[in-house]
N, C-alpha and C positions, 0 to 999 in steps of 0.2 A: 770539266769536272772540278768541283771545289777542292782547293788545296788546304788540307787541315794541318800540314806541317808535322811536327813531332807528335802531335796529339793522335795521329793516325795509328801509332803503335802502342798507345796507352791501353786501349781496350784489350788486346791479347795479353799484354803484360799483366794487367790487373787480374784477368781470368786465370792465367797460368799460376801466378803467385798465390792467389786465393785457393785454388784447387790443391796446391801443394801444402799450404799452411793449414787449411781447414779440413781437407779431405772430404769436402762436400761438393760434389760435382755440380749438382743443380743450383745450389746457392751461388757458386762461383760463376757459372754461366749466366745466371740471372743478373748478378751485379755487374759482370763484364758487359753484358748487352746494355744494361741501363747506362753505364758510363759511355758506351759507344753512341747511343742515341742522344745522350746529353751533349756530347761533343758535336754531333751532327746538327743539333738544334741550337747552335751558338751558346752552349753551356747553360741552357735553360733547363733546370732540374725538373720542372713540371712537364715540360714537353718531352723530356727524357723518359719520364714515367709513362706518358701517353704513348710514345713511340714503342716502348717495350711491350706494353699491353696489346697495342694494335699489331705489332710485329709478329706476335705469336700466331694471331689469326692469319696475317698475311703470308705466313710460311706455307699455308695450304693453297695459296694462289698458284704455286708452282706444281704442275702435274707430276713432275719427277719426284719432288719432295713427298707429295701425298702418296704416290705409289709406293715409295720406299717405306714410309711410316706404316701404311696398311700392310705391306709385306711383313714388317717386323712383328706386327700384332698377329697376323695370320700364321706365321711360322711357329709362334708360341702355341697356337691351337694344334698344329700338326705334331709338334713335339710332345704335347700332352697325350695325344692319341697313341703315339708309338710307345709311350711309357705305360699308360694304363692298360694297354692290351698285351703287355709283357714283351714287346719287341726289343726294347733296349736290354732288358735283363737276359733275354734269349741270346742276343748277340754277344753279351759279355760271357755267358756260359759257353757258347760255341767257341769263342776265342781262348778261353782259359781251361775249361774242363774237357771238352770234346776233342778239340784239335791240338791243345797244349801249345799253341803258337805264342800266346801271351802269358808269360809265367813269371815275370819280374818287373822291376822298375824300368829297366832299359827297354824291354820290348813294348811296354805300355807307351813310353814316350816315342818310340819309333813308329808305333801304330798311328799316333797323332800326326806325325810328320807325313806318313804315307797317305792318310786320308786327305789332309790339306793339299797335298801335291796332286792327287788324282782329281779333286773337284776344283779345277782352276777357273771354271766359268764365272763364278760370282763369289766375292769375298765373304759376304754375310752367311750365305748357305754353307760355304766352305767351313767357316769357323763353328757354326751352330751344329753341323753334323759331326764334326770332329769332337766337339765338346760333349755332345750327347753320347757318342760312341765310347769315349775314353774316361768320362768323369768318374764313374764308379770303379773302373779298373785302377785309376790313379789313387782313389781312396783305399782300395783293397791292398795296394802295394806301397802305400805311404808316400806318394808323390805330391808335393805341395801344390795347391791351386796356383800359386804365383809362378811356379815352374811350368805348369801346363799351359797357363795363359801366355807366357813368354814363348813357348815352343809353338803353340798353335797360331798365334798372331804373326810371329816372325816368319814362319813357314808360309802362311797364307799370303801375306803382303809380298814376300819375295817371289813366290810362284806366280801370283796373279799379275804382278808388274812385269814379269818376264814372258808371260804367255801372249800370244798374238790374237787368237780368236776368242776374245772376251771383251767386256766393256772397257777395260783398261786399254787394251790394244786399239780398240776402235777410237777412243778419245785421242790417243797419241798419234795415230795415223791421220786423224782429221787435222790435228795441229800441224803435222808435217805437210799435209796436202795444201794447207793455206800458204805455207812458205814457198811451195812449188808454184802455186797459182800466182803468187806475187813476183815470180821470176828470180827469186833469191837463190834457189837450188834447183837441180834437175833430177829426174829419176822418178821411180814409183814409190809412194809412201810405204807400201809393204816391204819392198826391198831395203829401203833406208832404215825402217824400224828393225828388221831382222839383223842388220849390221850393228845398229845402236844397242840392241839388247845385250850383246856381248860385253858392252862397257857399262852395263847396269851393275856395277861392282858391289853396291850395297846389298843387292839381292843375293848375288852369288856367294859373297863372303858371309852374309848372315846365315844362309843355309849351311855353309861349312862350319860356322861357329856353333850352331845349335847341335849339329851332329857331334862335334867335339865335346861339348858339355854333356851330352847324353851318354856317349860311349865311354867317356873317362870318369863320369860322375863328379867332375870338378865344379865347384861353385864358389863364389866369393861376393864380398860386399853385402848389400841389403838382401840379395837373393839367398846367400848362404845363411844369414840370420833367420830368414823366413823358413828355409828348409829345415834348419836345426830345430826351430820352435815347433814345426809341424811334426818332425820325427819324434820329438820328445812326447808329444801328445799321442802319437801313433804307438810308440813303445809302451807308454803308460796305460794303453787300452782305452783312451778317450775317443779314439777313432776305431771302431770295431765293426765286424761284419753285421752286427745287429742294428747299428745305427748309421752305417756308412751310406746307405741308399737315400735318395731324395725322399722328402715327405710325399711327393707325388707317387713314388713306387709302392708306398703302403696301400695305395688305392687300386692296385692291379686287380682286375676282375678275375673271378674264377670261372673258367670256361674251357672245354676241351681244346679249343683252337687258340687259347691264349699261350703265351710263352713260345711263340714261333718267330723265327728270324724273318719270316715273310711279313710279319706285322711291322717290322722295321724297314725292310728294303722296299716293299711296295709303295708306301707313301713317300719315302725319301727319294728313291730312284725316279719315280714319276715326276716329282718336283724338279729334280736336277736335270733330267733328260729333256724336259720341256723348255729349259732355258735356251739351249742352242737353237732349237726349232723356232722359238720366239724371236731370237736374234736374226735368224734367216728371214722370217716373215716381215718383221718390222724394218729390216734393212732392204726390203724388196729384192731378196735373193743374194744379198751381200752381207755376210756375217759382220764384217767390220763396220757397217753403217747402221747396225741394229741398235735399238734403244735398250740400254742395260736395265733401267728402272722398270720399263714395261715388261721386259723379259722375265725378271724375277717375280714380278707381280702375276704375270700369266702362269709362271711356274708354280707358285704356291696356290693359286686358284685351281689349277689343274690337279695338283697333288691332293688338295682337299676334296675335290670331286671324286678322284680315284679312291681315296680313303673311304669316302662315304659308301661307294659301291662295294668296296672290299669288306669293310667291317659289317655293314648291314647284310651283305650277301652271305657272309659266313655266320651270321647271327651272333657275332661277338658283342655287338651293341644294337639296341633298337634305336629308332629315330630320336626319341626323347633323350636317351643317354648319350647318343653321339653328339648332339648339340650342347648338352649339359657339359660334357668333358671339353668340347671345343671352346666354349665360352670361359671355362676355368683357365684354359691355356691362354686365351686372349687376355684375361685379367692379370695373369702372371707377367705379362709384357708391359704393364702400365708404366713401370719405372723406366725401363729402357726406352720405351717409345717417347716418354716425356723428355728424357735426356736428348734423344735424337732430334726432337722438335727444336729444342734450345740450341743444339749444335748447328742445325741448319740455319737458324736465325742468326747465330754468331757468324756464320759464313756470309750471310747477307749484309750484316753490319760491316764486316771486314771489307767486303766488296764496295760498299758505299763510302767507306773511309779511304778506299784505295790503298789498303795496307801493303799488299804485295808489290804494287808498282812503286810505292814510296821507298820501300826497302831496296828494290832494284836500282832505283834512280840515284839514291844518295850514295850508293856503293860503286856505281859504274865509273870507269875511267880512272881507277886508282891503282892499277897493277900492271906488271910487265906481262907480255904475251904468254910466258911460261906458266904464269899463275892462272890463266884464263879458265882452264878446265876445273881446277880446284876452287876457283872463285864461284863459278856457276854452281858447283856442288854445295859450297858453304851457304850461299845466299838462298838456294832452294831449301836447304835444311832449316835455316832460320825462319824462312817464310812458312814452311809447312808446320813447323813447331808452333809458330804464332797463330796460324789460322786453323790448324787441325785438319786441313784438306790437302791430300796429295793431288787430286785432280785439278783443283783450283790453282795449285802451284805449277802443275804441268802447263796450264793454259797461259800463264804469265812467263815462266822461265824457259820453256822450250823455244819460243820465238826469240827471246833475248839471247839464249845460248847459240842458236843458229846464226843470228846476226853478228854476235860477238866473235864466234868462230871464224866467220868469213872475213871479218875486219882484221883479225890477227893471224890468219892463215892456218887455223887449226881445223882438222876434219870435223864436219858437223856431227858425225857419229859419236865422236868423243863427247861433244857438248850435249847432245841429246841424252846420252847415257848418264852423264853427270847430273843433268836436270832431273832425270827419273830417280836416280840414286838419292839425291838430296830430298826429293819430294817424299819418298817412302820412309826416310828417316823420321820425318814429322809424324807419319802414320804410326810409327812404332813408339814414339815418345811423348806425343802431345796428349794431355788429359782430355782435350776436346775432340780428339780424333774419333770418328764414328767406328772405325775398325777396332780401335782399342777398347771402346765401350762394349762392342759386341763380344770381343774376346773375353773380357771380364765376366760378362753375363754367361757366356757359354761354359765357363769353367767354375762358376760360383766363387769367383775371386773378387775381393774388394777392389774397386776400380783404381783408387789412388795407390794401393799397394802394388797393383799390377804395373802401373807407371813407374813407381819408385824403385821397384826391383829390376825392371827391364831397362831403365834408362842407362845405368852404367855399362851394361853389356852392349847396348846400341852405340854408346859413345866410343867405346874401344874399337868396335868394328868400323865406325865412321872415321876414326883417326887413321886406321890402316888404309881405308879407301882413299882418304885425302892424300896420304903419302904416295899412293900409287898414281893418283891423278897428277900430282906435282911432278912425279918422275916422267909420266907420259908427256906432260907439257914442256918440260925443260930438255927432253931428249928427242922431241919430234923434229 
């Protein structure tokens, strides 16, 4: 593989800095990708332009990428259906008026945490369902979109990275299995992962911190400014019941069967429950070997088919109106899908530039054994922040962590846990992270504001995690 030297990290640096300075994610991704292709093509600007244009099309050569993008578009159609049939509003009314379970800011935020914790199968569905279920409640009780996006994404990433029977667990067990097949470690991938999850401290402490901030109503830094600004608008009456609902909800159809919670649960549950079935099928009877992208694609296809039967069967919609609303939902996902395409392409560019391996290589062999766990955590965090992918970071850092742990006499479970923790830090803080993009969309939050307000919270949690890893390393 070609050695690009220091130029290998220029692309992620340019992208992240532009995203922060301009607050324009698509512009930042496009320019970052252009810089990357220019470097790859020996700094030839024209070939850099050509590589960028061709690269967008080449993104679809990956079946996994294509399935994920199609899923994002189709889930928009499904969300549109549950909105226009009154499903979302019925759920909100059930939780607030009929059961009186959700009656203030705290319970609204706790509901978001609960939903993201229960739907641990897939992170995109997780966040989209949580957002759809709590978005209007948050507006009703004056919870800022920045706070909701922070809660939903942090809970989502923490839970998904700690679950075993989902796509995340499958990827990690696969990486552990490779180390076993190479004779570096012994045991079963499942057993090693279970032990390693306990040391995924970024996940556990992140869950603890969001509970702390929710229950105490404490906020600080950019998050506090965002909340104060939102509260001022809320108190001033600029955010009221008359205009707090999405523009979509103004289109709720009038029908005796509208405003039923079944119009929410039938499409969503059919989609969610199909995912583990698809994981089982695509894994030939083994959940851990199933295809995550195929499973969510099958899930949303099945959910759409069930929705068609449900809404047509109850005469809520006729065939023409069903597809009309479905396509409106698809159109609403144009922006997020475009960003996802560029985010995937950025991942391809980073892989071509060998960004992750370069960061790991230049930092290896520079610390005492006691620093080894903290070292893996820091490098994983930097890598995931730069590349915007936790799974890509897993692929590079878990093997390095295992081998480093063996060489310095540290338990591999410590090293795997640290690699996972560092990897999800980038998911929480990188403006090019797919999960961060989905969280922003699910809560109607400006994407850069989401990153800007969440970053300080994640950094504080990461600092505590690093301290614990250093303690473990020097006391082992």
